[in-house]
PAMAR-516199 format. One record per residue (C-alpha): residue number from 1; x, z, y. Coordinates in pm, whole numbers, plus 50000, padded with zeros to 5 digits. Example, Ala and Ser with C-alpha at 12.3 -4.5 7.8 and 13.67 -1.06 7.14 Angstrom:
% residues 2
<site num="1" px="51230" pz="50780" py="49550"/>
<site num="2" px="51367" pz="50714" py="49894"/>
***
This chain:
% residues 393
<site num="1" px="50139" pz="49501" py="50276"/>
<site num="2" px="50296" pz="49485" py="49948"/>
<site num="3" px="50349" pz="49191" py="49725"/>
<site num="4" px="50401" pz="49137" py="49322"/>
<site num="5" px="50765" pz="49154" py="49097"/>
<site num="6" px="50791" pz="48782" py="49070"/>
<site num="7" px="50705" pz="48661" py="49402"/>
<site num="8" px="50956" pz="48983" py="49534"/>
<site num="9" px="51255" pz="48808" py="49316"/>
<site num="10" px="51113" pz="48455" py="49419"/>
<site num="11" px="51226" pz="48521" py="49764"/>
<site num="12" px="51565" pz="48743" py="49677"/>
<site num="13" px="51656" pz="48474" py="49499"/>
<site num="14" px="51631" pz="48240" py="49748"/>
<site num="15" px="51889" pz="48508" py="49959"/>
<site num="16" px="52135" pz="48472" py="49653"/>
<site num="17" px="52030" pz="48778" py="49470"/>
<site num="18" px="52057" pz="48690" py="49065"/>
<site num="19" px="51709" pz="48772" py="48869"/>
<site num="20" px="51646" pz="48652" py="48505"/>
<site num="21" px="51454" pz="48281" py="48420"/>
<site num="22" px="51078" pz="48363" py="48415"/>
<site num="23" px="50786" pz="48209" py="48472"/>
<site num="24" px="50421" pz="48273" py="48560"/>
<site num="25" px="50104" pz="48283" py="48315"/>
<site num="26" px="49768" pz="48329" py="48373"/>
<site num="27" px="49640" pz="48301" py="47998"/>
<site num="28" px="49788" pz="48349" py="47668"/>
<site num="29" px="49894" pz="47983" py="47644"/>
<site num="30" px="50045" pz="47982" py="47978"/>
<site num="31" px="50263" pz="48301" py="47877"/>
<site num="32" px="50339" pz="48075" py="47568"/>
<site num="33" px="50448" pz="47750" py="47773"/>
<site num="34" px="50659" pz="47970" py="48036"/>
<site num="35" px="50823" pz="48119" py="47766"/>
<site num="36" px="50905" pz="47737" py="47550"/>
<site num="37" px="51028" pz="47657" py="47855"/>
<site num="38" px="51264" pz="47978" py="47943"/>
<site num="39" px="51377" pz="47933" py="47624"/>
<site num="40" px="51568" pz="48192" py="47402"/>
<site num="41" px="51433" pz="48380" py="47180"/>
<site num="42" px="51356" pz="48728" py="47341"/>
<site num="43" px="51117" pz="48756" py="47616"/>
<site num="44" px="50943" pz="48981" py="47828"/>
<site num="45" px="50584" pz="48980" py="47910"/>
<site num="46" px="50488" pz="49215" py="48228"/>
<site num="47" px="50193" pz="49262" py="48392"/>
<site num="48" px="50156" pz="49206" py="48752"/>
<site num="49" px="50011" pz="49452" py="48955"/>
<site num="50" px="50098" pz="49618" py="49241"/>
<site num="51" px="50213" pz="49960" py="49075"/>
<site num="52" px="50554" pz="50115" py="48942"/>
<site num="53" px="50604" pz="50294" py="48604"/>
<site num="54" px="50404" pz="49967" py="48446"/>
<site num="55" px="50601" pz="50082" py="48106"/>
<site num="56" px="50496" pz="50407" py="48039"/>
<site num="57" px="50134" pz="50227" py="48152"/>
<site num="58" px="50199" pz="49942" py="47824"/>
<site num="59" px="50216" pz="49683" py="48080"/>
<site num="60" px="50566" pz="49548" py="47988"/>
<site num="61" px="50618" pz="49407" py="47644"/>
<site num="62" px="50937" pz="49276" py="47431"/>
<site num="63" px="50818" pz="48994" py="47232"/>
<site num="64" px="51053" pz="48811" py="46974"/>
<site num="65" px="50787" pz="48513" py="46845"/>
<site num="66" px="50554" pz="48299" py="47003"/>
<site num="67" px="50261" pz="48519" py="46823"/>
<site num="68" px="50375" pz="48804" py="47004"/>
<site num="69" px="50402" pz="48662" py="47366"/>
<site num="70" px="50027" pz="48558" py="47273"/>
<site num="71" px="49907" pz="48845" py="47166"/>
<site num="72" px="50090" pz="49063" py="47409"/>
<site num="73" px="49900" pz="48801" py="47680"/>
<site num="74" px="49576" pz="48856" py="47543"/>
<site num="75" px="49626" pz="49237" py="47534"/>
<site num="76" px="49727" pz="49268" py="47895"/>
<site num="77" px="49545" pz="49002" py="48069"/>
<site num="78" px="49240" pz="49173" py="48220"/>
<site num="79" px="49321" pz="49539" py="48125"/>
<site num="80" px="49304" pz="49786" py="48385"/>
<site num="81" px="49617" pz="49977" py="48394"/>
<site num="82" px="49657" pz="50364" py="48470"/>
<site num="83" px="49977" pz="50468" py="48634"/>
<site num="84" px="50032" pz="50803" py="48877"/>
<site num="85" px="50119" pz="50550" py="49166"/>
<site num="86" px="49769" pz="50404" py="49079"/>
<site num="87" px="49568" pz="50694" py="49040"/>
<site num="88" px="49253" pz="50744" py="48790"/>
<site num="89" px="49082" pz="50443" py="48896"/>
<site num="90" px="49392" pz="50167" py="48779"/>
<site num="91" px="49465" pz="49833" py="48901"/>
<site num="92" px="49391" pz="49526" py="48688"/>
<site num="93" px="49617" pz="49286" py="48550"/>
<site num="94" px="49480" pz="48906" py="48612"/>
<site num="95" px="49815" pz="48772" py="48599"/>
<site num="96" px="50151" pz="48746" py="48422"/>
<site num="97" px="50492" pz="48708" py="48437"/>
<site num="98" px="50736" pz="48612" py="48167"/>
<site num="99" px="51071" pz="48672" py="48163"/>
<site num="100" px="51406" pz="48563" py="47966"/>
<site num="101" px="51526" pz="48903" py="47748"/>
<site num="102" px="51861" pz="49032" py="47891"/>
<site num="103" px="52134" pz="49190" py="47748"/>
<site num="104" px="52120" pz="49558" py="47917"/>
<site num="105" px="52454" pz="49710" py="47907"/>
<site num="106" px="52380" pz="49927" py="48245"/>
<site num="107" px="52103" pz="50041" py="48457"/>
<site num="108" px="52123" pz="50086" py="48832"/>
<site num="109" px="51883" pz="50190" py="49036"/>
<site num="110" px="51920" pz="50016" py="49451"/>
<site num="111" px="51683" pz="50012" py="49726"/>
<site num="112" px="51706" pz="49958" py="50119"/>
<site num="113" px="51435" pz="50216" py="50263"/>
<site num="114" px="51329" pz="50251" py="50691"/>
<site num="115" px="51381" pz="50606" py="50752"/>
<site num="116" px="51149" pz="50713" py="51016"/>
<site num="117" px="51389" pz="51019" py="51113"/>
<site num="118" px="51685" pz="50863" py="51150"/>
<site num="119" px="51498" pz="50533" py="51292"/>
<site num="120" px="51730" pz="50307" py="51082"/>
<site num="121" px="51713" pz="50150" py="50725"/>
<site num="122" px="51909" pz="50387" py="50456"/>
<site num="123" px="52064" pz="50250" py="50136"/>
<site num="124" px="52009" pz="50424" py="49826"/>
<site num="125" px="52141" pz="50358" py="49470"/>
<site num="126" px="52248" pz="50555" py="49198"/>
<site num="127" px="52446" pz="50475" py="48920"/>
<site num="128" px="52158" pz="50596" py="48629"/>
<site num="129" px="51906" pz="50357" py="48706"/>
<site num="130" px="51584" pz="50249" py="48458"/>
<site num="131" px="51404" pz="50584" py="48572"/>
<site num="132" px="51146" pz="50676" py="48875"/>
<site num="133" px="51398" pz="50762" py="49199"/>
<site num="134" px="51155" pz="51083" py="49282"/>
<site num="135" px="51223" pz="51198" py="48967"/>
<site num="136" px="51630" pz="51150" py="48996"/>
<site num="137" px="51592" pz="51329" py="49350"/>
<site num="138" px="51422" pz="51611" py="49198"/>
<site num="139" px="51639" pz="51682" py="48856"/>
<site num="140" px="51967" pz="51554" py="48969"/>
<site num="141" px="52016" pz="51466" py="49365"/>
<site num="142" px="52333" pz="51448" py="49342"/>
<site num="143" px="52339" pz="51138" py="49168"/>
<site num="144" px="52172" pz="50927" py="49513"/>
<site num="145" px="52430" pz="50772" py="49708"/>
<site num="146" px="52305" pz="50758" py="50119"/>
<site num="147" px="52423" pz="50546" py="50325"/>
<site num="148" px="52266" pz="50470" py="50699"/>
<site num="149" px="52293" pz="50127" py="50869"/>
<site num="150" px="52358" pz="50104" py="51208"/>
<site num="151" px="52091" pz="49870" py="51379"/>
<site num="152" px="52320" pz="49729" py="51627"/>
<site num="153" px="52554" pz="49574" py="51389"/>
<site num="154" px="52358" pz="49570" py="51057"/>
<site num="155" px="52497" pz="49623" py="50730"/>
<site num="156" px="52919" pz="49608" py="50751"/>
<site num="157" px="53111" pz="49495" py="50437"/>
<site num="158" px="53303" pz="49829" py="50371"/>
<site num="159" px="52893" pz="49941" py="50365"/>
<site num="160" px="52837" pz="49705" py="50075"/>
<site num="161" px="53145" pz="49782" py="49910"/>
<site num="162" px="53110" pz="50170" py="49893"/>
<site num="163" px="52743" pz="50133" py="49762"/>
<site num="164" px="52948" pz="49878" py="49479"/>
<site num="165" px="53145" pz="50159" py="49407"/>
<site num="166" px="52951" pz="50468" py="49450"/>
<site num="167" px="52709" pz="50242" py="49163"/>
<site num="168" px="52992" pz="50303" py="48952"/>
<site num="169" px="53080" pz="49920" py="48902"/>
<site num="170" px="53486" pz="49841" py="48824"/>
<site num="171" px="53633" pz="49597" py="49056"/>
<site num="172" px="53603" pz="49270" py="48919"/>
<site num="173" px="53222" pz="49353" py="48945"/>
<site num="174" px="53219" pz="49466" py="49301"/>
<site num="175" px="53202" pz="49095" py="49493"/>
<site num="176" px="52888" pz="49044" py="49317"/>
<site num="177" px="52728" pz="49360" py="49381"/>
<site num="178" px="52840" pz="49293" py="49774"/>
<site num="179" px="52689" pz="48935" py="49731"/>
<site num="180" px="52355" pz="49089" py="49616"/>
<site num="181" px="52311" pz="49400" py="49833"/>
<site num="182" px="52373" pz="49120" py="50136"/>
<site num="183" px="52114" pz="48949" py="50008"/>
<site num="184" px="51866" pz="49211" py="49977"/>
<site num="185" px="51954" pz="49361" py="50357"/>
<site num="186" px="51932" pz="49006" py="50515"/>
<site num="187" px="51574" pz="48988" py="50325"/>
<site num="188" px="51432" pz="49317" py="50468"/>
<site num="189" px="51556" pz="49191" py="50821"/>
<site num="190" px="51457" pz="48801" py="50836"/>
<site num="191" px="51112" pz="48866" py="50695"/>
<site num="192" px="51021" pz="49226" py="50818"/>
<site num="193" px="51043" pz="49392" py="50533"/>
<site num="194" px="51011" pz="49791" py="50534"/>
<site num="195" px="51121" pz="49812" py="50183"/>
<site num="196" px="51308" pz="49654" py="49890"/>
<site num="197" px="51346" pz="49810" py="49531"/>
<site num="198" px="51558" pz="49662" py="49252"/>
<site num="199" px="51518" pz="49954" py="48984"/>
<site num="200" px="51691" pz="49872" py="48708"/>
<site num="201" px="51931" pz="49666" py="48856"/>
<site num="202" px="52108" pz="49593" py="48542"/>
<site num="203" px="52467" pz="49505" py="48436"/>
<site num="204" px="52446" pz="49282" py="48141"/>
<site num="205" px="52665" pz="49226" py="47820"/>
<site num="206" px="52882" pz="48978" py="48005"/>
<site num="207" px="52935" pz="49167" py="48286"/>
<site num="208" px="52626" pz="49028" py="48534"/>
<site num="209" px="52428" pz="49190" py="48808"/>
<site num="210" px="52119" pz="49111" py="48781"/>
<site num="211" px="51771" pz="49248" py="48957"/>
<site num="212" px="51542" pz="49310" py="48652"/>
<site num="213" px="51238" pz="49416" py="48815"/>
<site num="214" px="51203" pz="49399" py="49251"/>
<site num="215" px="50936" pz="49546" py="49495"/>
<site num="216" px="50918" pz="49450" py="49825"/>
<site num="217" px="50671" pz="49564" py="50141"/>
<site num="218" px="50622" pz="49462" py="50423"/>
<site num="219" px="50539" pz="49581" py="50773"/>
<site num="220" px="50132" pz="49449" py="50868"/>
<site num="221" px="50169" pz="49477" py="51246"/>
<site num="222" px="50449" pz="49160" py="51148"/>
<site num="223" px="50305" pz="48968" py="50890"/>
<site num="224" px="50134" pz="48734" py="51224"/>
<site num="225" px="50432" pz="48611" py="51272"/>
<site num="226" px="50573" pz="48562" py="50894"/>
<site num="227" px="50300" pz="48313" py="50733"/>
<site num="228" px="50510" pz="48222" py="50458"/>
<site num="229" px="50479" pz="48652" py="50344"/>
<site num="230" px="50139" pz="48642" py="50470"/>
<site num="231" px="50008" pz="48411" py="50251"/>
<site num="232" px="50189" pz="48624" py="49920"/>
<site num="233" px="49889" pz="48848" py="49985"/>
<site num="234" px="49631" pz="48984" py="49681"/>
<site num="235" px="49378" pz="49120" py="49767"/>
<site num="236" px="49265" pz="49199" py="49393"/>
<site num="237" px="49546" pz="49438" py="49423"/>
<site num="238" px="49380" pz="49627" py="49713"/>
<site num="239" px="49111" pz="49817" py="49808"/>
<site num="240" px="48811" pz="49599" py="49903"/>
<site num="241" px="48653" pz="49841" py="50173"/>
<site num="242" px="49069" pz="49846" py="50367"/>
<site num="243" px="49092" pz="49487" py="50311"/>
<site num="244" px="48723" pz="49391" py="50488"/>
<site num="245" px="48814" pz="49624" py="50766"/>
<site num="246" px="49163" pz="49464" py="50791"/>
<site num="247" px="48980" pz="49148" py="50787"/>
<site num="248" px="48804" pz="49263" py="51092"/>
<site num="249" px="49040" pz="49414" py="51308"/>
<site num="250" px="48935" pz="49762" py="51192"/>
<site num="251" px="49233" pz="50046" py="51082"/>
<site num="252" px="49059" pz="50151" py="50771"/>
<site num="253" px="49152" pz="50351" py="50471"/>
<site num="254" px="48914" pz="50480" py="50174"/>
<site num="255" px="48931" pz="50879" py="50105"/>
<site num="256" px="48753" pz="51034" py="49797"/>
<site num="257" px="48549" pz="51252" py="49997"/>
<site num="258" px="48131" pz="51207" py="50122"/>
<site num="259" px="48137" pz="51231" py="50541"/>
<site num="260" px="48189" pz="50928" py="50671"/>
<site num="261" px="48371" pz="50892" py="51009"/>
<site num="262" px="48388" pz="50644" py="51282"/>
<site num="263" px="48659" pz="50739" py="51539"/>
<site num="264" px="48906" pz="50635" py="51830"/>
<site num="265" px="49234" pz="50650" py="51833"/>
<site num="266" px="49473" pz="50721" py="51493"/>
<site num="267" px="49543" pz="51106" py="51659"/>
<site num="268" px="49196" pz="51193" py="51683"/>
<site num="269" px="49099" pz="51046" py="51360"/>
<site num="270" px="49317" pz="51308" py="51183"/>
<site num="271" px="49217" pz="51582" py="51383"/>
<site num="272" px="48840" pz="51530" py="51319"/>
<site num="273" px="48915" pz="51495" py="50921"/>
<site num="274" px="49117" pz="51835" py="50957"/>
<site num="275" px="48793" pz="51957" py="51102"/>
<site num="276" px="48573" pz="51871" py="50789"/>
<site num="277" px="48829" pz="52000" py="50593"/>
<site num="278" px="48817" pz="52292" py="50763"/>
<site num="279" px="48454" pz="52357" py="50750"/>
<site num="280" px="48446" pz="52299" py="50381"/>
<site num="281" px="48360" pz="51931" py="50383"/>
<site num="282" px="48545" pz="51608" py="50268"/>
<site num="283" px="48632" pz="51336" py="50454"/>
<site num="284" px="48507" pz="50953" py="50293"/>
<site num="285" px="48748" pz="50773" py="50490"/>
<site num="286" px="49011" pz="50716" py="50792"/>
<site num="287" px="48881" pz="50488" py="51075"/>
<site num="288" px="49038" pz="50397" py="51367"/>
<site num="289" px="48789" pz="50124" py="51578"/>
<site num="290" px="49025" pz="50138" py="51837"/>
<site num="291" px="49015" pz="50143" py="52216"/>
<site num="292" px="48780" pz="49842" py="52289"/>
<site num="293" px="48465" pz="49956" py="52053"/>
<site num="294" px="48217" pz="49751" py="52192"/>
<site num="295" px="47857" pz="49707" py="52002"/>
<site num="296" px="47946" pz="49432" py="51812"/>
<site num="297" px="48229" pz="49636" py="51682"/>
<site num="298" px="48066" pz="49956" py="51652"/>
<site num="299" px="47803" pz="49778" py="51431"/>
<site num="300" px="48083" pz="49633" py="51187"/>
<site num="301" px="48209" pz="50000" py="51169"/>
<site num="302" px="47911" pz="50137" py="51102"/>
<site num="303" px="47845" pz="49892" py="50826"/>
<site num="304" px="48213" pz="49922" py="50728"/>
<site num="305" px="48168" pz="50311" py="50671"/>
<site num="306" px="47803" pz="50299" py="50536"/>
<site num="307" px="47940" pz="50018" py="50216"/>
<site num="308" px="48088" pz="50329" py="50060"/>
<site num="309" px="47775" pz="50444" py="49875"/>
<site num="310" px="47942" pz="50796" py="49811"/>
<site num="311" px="47864" pz="50872" py="50209"/>
<site num="312" px="47608" pz="51139" py="50220"/>
<site num="313" px="47619" pz="51229" py="50626"/>
<site num="314" px="47838" pz="51027" py="50851"/>
<site num="315" px="48006" pz="51177" py="51203"/>
<site num="316" px="48117" pz="50946" py="51551"/>
<site num="317" px="48366" pz="51058" py="51733"/>
<site num="318" px="48491" pz="50949" py="52024"/>
<site num="319" px="48685" pz="51025" py="52309"/>
<site num="320" px="48652" pz="50802" py="52608"/>
<site num="321" px="48949" pz="50774" py="52872"/>
<site num="322" px="48989" pz="50315" py="52900"/>
<site num="323" px="48647" pz="50326" py="52743"/>
<site num="324" px="48315" pz="50496" py="52882"/>
<site num="325" px="48103" pz="50692" py="52658"/>
<site num="326" px="47774" pz="50509" py="52797"/>
<site num="327" px="47896" pz="50198" py="52625"/>
<site num="328" px="48018" pz="50385" py="52290"/>
<site num="329" px="47667" pz="50515" py="52301"/>
<site num="330" px="47516" pz="50191" py="52379"/>
<site num="331" px="47694" pz="50061" py="52047"/>
<site num="332" px="47593" pz="50324" py="51818"/>
<site num="333" px="47221" pz="50290" py="51968"/>
<site num="334" px="47198" pz="49960" py="51920"/>
<site num="335" px="47414" pz="49954" py="51541"/>
<site num="336" px="47181" pz="50254" py="51403"/>
<site num="337" px="46869" pz="50023" py="51465"/>
<site num="338" px="46980" pz="49744" py="51343"/>
<site num="339" px="47121" pz="49901" py="51038"/>
<site num="340" px="46889" pz="50107" py="50906"/>
<site num="341" px="47080" pz="50406" py="50848"/>
<site num="342" px="46959" pz="50660" py="50554"/>
<site num="343" px="47239" pz="50935" py="50607"/>
<site num="344" px="47267" pz="51183" py="50868"/>
<site num="345" px="47431" pz="51058" py="51164"/>
<site num="346" px="47637" pz="51317" py="51385"/>
<site num="347" px="47792" pz="51196" py="51742"/>
<site num="348" px="48038" pz="51407" py="51961"/>
<site num="349" px="48125" pz="51216" py="52308"/>
<site num="350" px="48390" pz="51321" py="52539"/>
<site num="351" px="48527" pz="51184" py="52847"/>
<site num="352" px="48455" pz="50919" py="53095"/>
<site num="353" px="48068" pz="50892" py="53203"/>
<site num="354" px="47983" pz="51134" py="52925"/>
<site num="355" px="47617" pz="51303" py="53022"/>
<site num="356" px="47555" pz="50915" py="53106"/>
<site num="357" px="47655" pz="50872" py="52714"/>
<site num="358" px="47447" pz="51137" py="52567"/>
<site num="359" px="47149" pz="51074" py="52821"/>
<site num="360" px="47086" pz="50701" py="52644"/>
<site num="361" px="47140" pz="50900" py="52255"/>
<site num="362" px="46912" pz="51159" py="52378"/>
<site num="363" px="46641" pz="50905" py="52545"/>
<site num="364" px="46693" pz="50633" py="52217"/>
<site num="365" px="46466" pz="50818" py="52050"/>
<site num="366" px="46700" pz="50843" py="51683"/>
<site num="367" px="46741" pz="51080" py="51454"/>
<site num="368" px="47111" pz="51165" py="51570"/>
<site num="369" px="47199" pz="51502" py="51573"/>
<site num="370" px="47464" pz="51577" py="51882"/>
<site num="371" px="47768" pz="51821" py="51944"/>
<site num="372" px="47943" pz="51874" py="52234"/>
<site num="373" px="48294" pz="52053" py="52056"/>
<site num="374" px="48482" pz="51850" py="51717"/>
<site num="375" px="48425" pz="52181" py="51600"/>
<site num="376" px="48096" pz="52174" py="51642"/>
<site num="377" px="48049" pz="51821" py="51510"/>
<site num="378" px="48256" pz="51928" py="51207"/>
<site num="379" px="48004" pz="52226" py="51131"/>
<site num="380" px="47716" pz="51998" py="51117"/>
<site num="381" px="47854" pz="51695" py="50951"/>
<site num="382" px="47912" pz="51932" py="50631"/>
<site num="383" px="47568" pz="52112" py="50712"/>
<site num="384" px="47399" pz="51757" py="50680"/>
<site num="385" px="47592" pz="51676" py="50387"/>
<site num="386" px="47518" pz="51944" py="50194"/>
<site num="387" px="47158" pz="51938" py="50312"/>
<site num="388" px="47152" pz="51591" py="50173"/>
<site num="389" px="47312" pz="51649" py="49840"/>
<site num="390" px="47078" pz="52008" py="49776"/>
<site num="391" px="46806" pz="51750" py="49815"/>
<site num="392" px="46924" pz="51466" py="49557"/>
<site num="393" px="47034" pz="51754" py="49339"/>
***
């Protein structure tokens, strides 16, 4: 789960990270009022969307008068910003963060990430901030410093100092940097975050170290014990299909294809999508219904897949281990009868009570296409999809 910049800054400030004064705005009038409360002569109006590279998309505007703030807010609110992270659909800006202007002397980069290969948190820093870290890694990898944190002991003071010196800070600034780095690490550890990124981390003209931007991502599996974090979720920034699935306990990821998938088990789901592509098709989604695919859960999964109007055919691939194929078959028949499917349905069952399951589907009288192997199921799904496209064309 991602959160907005202003939310990340509020959380980090509670752990001792220095941020510029700012306030949230939902209208041009709000934005002007926030600037009056902040004071000063320069403000920055920032679109709050779940994406980086907002500046390149016109989502960050520096203003020197209240009229400019009002105009910037008017232009940004309701606008759909398109960045390389959002995809062509972009994300709509429905709130703004108005922040005091900062006298920037130098921009740095700092982040804490989970390195799954190393099974530990890695601290990443660079004296070249303000740009995409992927671009920096490609063009100038030696400019990036990585320090791995041992899980058993956590972040050590000497590691924080090592990173501070790697960022090019002088001896007077190191204590400030150490405090900020330790605060970011404690926030990541205490809140079950899987990413904290500050880009840019700036040194001001007075020598202060300030988080000018901030991103945080959280482990969805830990939200049940982090109610405070869970309440920060902005569903308007997420795929509505994925949000609806999550609310119903289903693992769903929307894709750009037109062959809907309902599968039990993440590994089998990945293999099924690969087979669909190998057969010349494109999957419309990743959907893992899990081991307990009851009739009710199966119906929910069907409805979730078919909400996508691009779906031209649907493939159900179930391997029953703990579950049973006859139970799954009953759920499929019940779901198809209840929702009145308008697209071809291909079903492949394997595992416990597979013959009983196939018999239930054959005896149902429904126009369900059966397949015995995964390769056969993928080929039949692509063939059915192509026939639908030919009829519609």
